[in-house]
C-alpha positions in Angstrom: 15.3 -50.7 -114.0 17.8 -48.7 -111.9 21.4 -48.1 -112.7 24.3 -45.9 -111.6 24.4 -42.8 -113.8 26.9 -40.0 -114.2 25.3 -36.7 -113.3 27.7 -33.9 -113.3 30.5 -34.8 -110.8 28.4 -37.4 -109.1 27.3 -41.0 -109.5 23.6 -41.4 -108.9 21.4 -44.5 -108.5 18.4 -43.7 -110.7 15.8 -45.1 -113.1 16.8 -45.8 -116.6 15.5 -47.6 -119.6 15.7 -51.4 -119.6 17.9 -52.7 -122.4 16.3 -54.6 -125.2 17.4 -58.2 -125.8 18.9 -58.5 -129.3 19.8 -61.5 -131.5 22.3 -63.8 -129.9 22.2 -62.0 -126.6 21.6 -63.0 -123.0 19.8 -60.9 -120.3 21.5 -61.1 -116.9 20.1 -60.1 -113.5 23.2 -58.5 -112.0 24.2 -59.6 -108.6 27.6 -58.0 -108.6 29.9 -56.0 -110.9 33.4 -54.7 -110.4 35.2 -51.4 -110.7 38.0 -50.9 -113.3 40.1 -47.9 -113.7 38.7 -47.5 -117.1 35.3 -46.7 -115.4 36.9 -43.7 -113.7 38.4 -42.5 -117.0 35.0 -42.9 -118.8 33.3 -41.0 -116.1 35.6 -38.1 -116.8 34.9 -38.2 -120.5 38.2 -39.8 -121.5 37.1 -43.3 -122.5 33.8 -43.3 -124.4 32.0 -46.7 -125.0 32.4 -48.3 -128.4 29.6 -47.6 -130.9 26.4 -49.5 -129.9 27.6 -50.3 -126.3 25.7 -49.2 -123.2 26.7 -45.8 -121.9 26.3 -47.1 -118.4 29.6 -47.8 -116.6 30.7 -51.4 -115.9 32.9 -53.8 -117.9 32.0 -57.1 -116.2 29.3 -58.6 -114.0 28.1 -61.8 -112.4 24.5 -62.8 -111.9 21.6 -65.0 -113.0 20.5 -65.5 -116.6 16.8 -64.4 -116.8 16.3 -64.5 -120.6 18.1 -65.6 -123.8 17.5 -65.1 -127.5 15.9 -68.1 -129.1 19.1 -69.0 -130.9 21.3 -69.0 -127.8 22.3 -72.5 -126.5 25.5 -71.5 -124.5 23.5 -70.7 -121.4 19.9 -70.9 -120.2 17.6 -69.1 -117.8 18.6 -69.8 -114.2 22.3 -70.3 -114.9 24.8 -68.5 -112.6 27.1 -66.7 -114.9 29.8 -64.0 -115.3 30.2 -61.9 -118.4 32.7 -59.6 -120.1 30.9 -56.4 -121.1 31.6 -53.3 -123.3 29.5 -51.4 -120.8 26.3 -51.6 -118.7 27.5 -53.5 -115.6 26.5 -50.9 -113.0 22.8 -51.7 -113.4 20.1 -54.1 -112.3 20.1 -55.9 -115.6 22.5 -56.1 -118.6 22.3 -57.7 -122.1 25.4 -59.1 -123.7 26.4 -61.4 -126.5 26.2 -65.0 -125.5 29.9 -65.6 -126.5 31.0 -63.2 -123.7 29.1 -65.2 -121.0 30.5 -68.1 -119.0 29.0 -70.2 -116.2 30.7 -69.3 -112.9 33.6 -71.6 -111.9 32.5 -74.2 -109.4 32.6 -73.0 -105.8 32.8 -69.2 -106.5 30.3 -66.6 -105.3 28.8 -63.9 -107.4 31.1 -61.4 -105.7 34.2 -63.5 -106.6 33.0 -64.1 -110.2 32.3 -60.5 -110.8 35.9 -59.7 -110.3 37.2 -62.1 -112.9 36.1 -61.4 -116.5 37.8 -58.0 -117.4 41.1 -58.5 -115.6 41.6 -62.2 -116.4 40.6 -61.6 -120.0 43.0 -58.7 -120.2 45.9 -60.6 -118.6 45.3 -63.8 -120.6 44.9 -61.9 -123.9 48.1 -60.0 -123.6 50.4 -62.5 -121.9 49.6 -65.5 -124.1 47.7 -64.5 -127.2 49.4 -61.2 -128.0 52.7 -61.8 -126.1 53.2 -65.5 -126.9 54.4 -66.2 -123.4 56.2 -69.6 -123.2 56.8 -71.7 -120.1 59.9 -70.5 -118.2 60.1 -67.0 -119.7 60.5 -64.2 -117.3 57.8 -61.5 -116.9 57.8 -58.0 -115.6 54.4 -56.8 -114.4 53.9 -53.1 -113.7 51.1 -52.2 -111.3 51.4 -55.7 -110.0 48.8 -55.2 -107.2 46.1 -54.0 -109.6 43.3 -56.2 -110.7 45.1 -57.1 -113.9 48.4 -57.4 -112.1 47.1 -59.9 -109.5 45.4 -61.9 -112.2 48.6 -61.9 -114.3 50.8 -63.0 -111.3 48.5 -66.0 -110.8 48.4 -66.9 -114.5 52.2 -66.8 -114.7 52.6 -68.9 -111.6 50.1 -71.4 -113.1 52.2 -71.6 -116.3 55.6 -71.6 -114.5 56.8 -68.1 -115.5 58.9 -66.2 -113.0 57.6 -62.7 -112.3 58.9 -59.4 -111.1 56.4 -56.7 -110.1 56.5 -53.0 -109.6 54.1 -51.5 -107.1 53.6 -48.7 -104.6 54.5 -49.7 -101.1 55.8 -52.7 -99.1 52.3 -54.0 -98.3 51.6 -54.5 -102.0 55.0 -56.2 -102.6 54.2 -58.7 -99.8 50.7 -59.3 -101.3 52.1 -59.9 -104.8 54.8 -62.3 -103.5 52.1 -64.2 -101.5 50.2 -64.6 -104.8 53.3 -66.0 -106.6 55.6 -63.2 -107.7 59.3 -63.8 -107.2 60.1 -60.3 -106.0 58.9 -56.7 -106.2 60.1 -53.1 -106.5 58.6 -50.1 -104.8 58.2 -47.4 -107.4 59.0 -44.8 -104.7 62.5 -46.1 -104.7 63.1 -44.8 -108.2 63.9 -46.7 -111.4 63.3 -50.5 -111.5 66.2 -51.1 -113.9 68.9 -52.2 -111.4 66.5 -54.4 -109.4 65.1 -56.1 -112.5 68.6 -56.7 -113.9 69.8 -58.2 -110.7 66.8 -60.6 -110.7 66.8 -61.5 -114.4 70.5 -61.5 -115.1 72.1 -60.7 -118.4 69.3 -62.3 -120.4 66.7 -59.8 -119.3 63.0 -60.3 -119.2 61.1 -61.7 -122.2 57.7 -60.1 -121.6 56.5 -56.9 -120.0 52.9 -56.1 -119.2 52.6 -52.3 -118.8 49.7 -50.0 -118.1 52.0 -47.1 -117.4 53.4 -46.3 -120.9 55.5 -43.1 -121.4 57.3 -42.8 -118.1 58.4 -46.4 -118.1 59.0 -46.9 -121.8 62.7 -46.3 -122.0 63.5 -48.3 -118.9 61.3 -51.1 -120.3 63.5 -51.3 -123.4 66.6 -51.5 -121.3 65.5 -54.6 -119.4 63.9 -56.5 -122.2 65.7 -59.5 -123.7 66.5 -60.2 -127.3 63.1 -60.8 -129.0 61.4 -59.3 -126.0 57.7 -58.3 -126.1 56.4 -55.1 -124.5 52.6 -55.1 -124.1 51.2 -51.6 -123.6 47.7 -51.8 -122.1 47.3 -48.4 -120.5 48.6 -44.8 -120.4 48.7 -44.0 -116.7 52.2 -42.4 -117.2 51.4 -40.4 -120.3 51.5 -40.9 -124.1 54.5 -39.0 -125.4 58.1 -40.3 -125.0 61.5 -39.8 -126.7 63.2 -43.2 -127.1 66.2 -44.7 -128.9 64.6 -46.7 -131.6 67.9 -48.4 -132.3 67.4 -50.5 -129.2 64.1 -51.8 -130.5 65.8 -52.8 -133.8 69.0 -54.3 -132.2 67.0 -56.3 -129.7 64.3 -57.2 -132.1 61.7 -56.0 -129.6 58.0 -56.1 -130.3 56.0 -53.2 -129.0 52.3 -54.2 -128.9 49.5 -51.8 -128.2 46.5 -53.6 -126.9 42.9 -52.8 -125.8 40.1 -55.2 -125.0 36.9 -53.2 -124.9 36.4 -52.3 -128.6 37.3 -55.8 -129.9 34.7 -57.7 -131.9 32.2 -60.1 -130.3 34.0 -62.9 -132.0 37.4 -61.9 -130.6 36.0 -61.5 -127.1 34.2 -64.8 -127.4 37.5 -66.5 -128.3 39.2 -65.0 -125.2 36.4 -66.2 -123.0 36.5 -69.7 -124.5 40.2 -69.7 -123.8 39.7 -68.7 -120.2 37.1 -71.5 -119.7 39.5 -74.0 -121.2 42.8 -72.9 -119.6 41.9 -71.0 -116.4 38.5 -72.1 -115.1 39.8 -75.5 -113.9 42.4 -73.6 -111.8 39.6 -71.5 -110.2 37.7 -74.7 -109.5 40.7 -76.3 -107.9 41.7 -73.2 -105.9 45.1 -72.8 -107.7 43.9 -69.4 -108.9 41.7 -67.1 -106.8 39.6 -64.0 -107.1 41.4 -61.2 -105.3 38.8 -58.8 -103.8 39.9 -55.8 -101.7 36.4 -54.5 -100.8 32.7 -55.1 -101.4 30.5 -52.0 -101.6 26.7 -51.7 -102.4 26.2 -50.9 -106.1 24.1 -47.7 -105.3 27.1 -46.4 -103.4 29.5 -46.7 -106.4 30.9 -43.3 -105.5 32.7 -44.8 -102.5 34.2 -47.5 -104.7 35.6 -45.0 -107.2 37.1 -43.0 -104.4 38.8 -46.1 -103.1 40.2 -47.0 -106.5 41.4 -43.4 -107.1 43.3 -43.6 -103.9 45.6 -46.3 -105.3 45.7 -48.2 -102.0 43.6 -51.2 -103.0 44.9 -54.7 -104.0 43.0 -56.6 -106.6 39.4 -55.7 -107.3 36.7 -53.6 -105.7 33.3 -55.2 -106.2 29.9 -53.6 -106.3 27.2 -55.8 -104.9 23.5 -55.6 -105.6 21.5 -57.4 -102.9 18.4 -59.1 -104.2 
């Protein structure tokens, strides 16, 4: 089969070994995959795949089931599915544990479905499972126009949670508000503290979803409420920070570090089952949508990485494999 491979500083569409189908696994003919910022970091050597995972880039895909292990009953050959992957999505075929595979929500295309698993699993896991978000609680979403951000906005709207987003540029603010955010702040204008406090009032925000980390950490603590939860899901703003730990104690703040990729198959399967139960009906009804900025042929993945690196996209960039 062919796959996108990292060769020096380039991404090359080239022959590679077809993955073997293991116990409890599903083989998918990939029709589309999507780019995540983690792919760019892995390409640079900063985010290696977990032990046993494919070294090929790609954390999600959509396609058609072409083979299943004899013990798999969740899906069958011919099903249109999407999957959460630990790697391998930038290829003609991928094998993945059956628990990480779901039938595509009714009415969605392969392109739309490929943009769902990684970002909606990340947003759902951190807002509801790790963060314990309750109806009516206020949420601050950093990088609100990203794939995770646009997923989180829609999830929060669906569960009646007011949201404030930080983004770069007015175009992204407008896009986030159109998806359901209450208001946004352009990071070019400086600290978000005053704007968030004016929006949230003296009570502050209950949950923050943050892929930035160090450069936002102190300001995050200032706007969190009593018993607030700070979910750290990335390190775009660095890893080292000096902070007043007394604020964490006095406010009873929970600081939770969270990654998805290296979690067990059982943990990922639980997340996917939760998405099917709580979010798939909203996709089918149109209350929640896949947000796709651009569709690029999979062999031209270099163009997609350049687009993501430019920080101008809203939602997901999808790589399509025409068959």
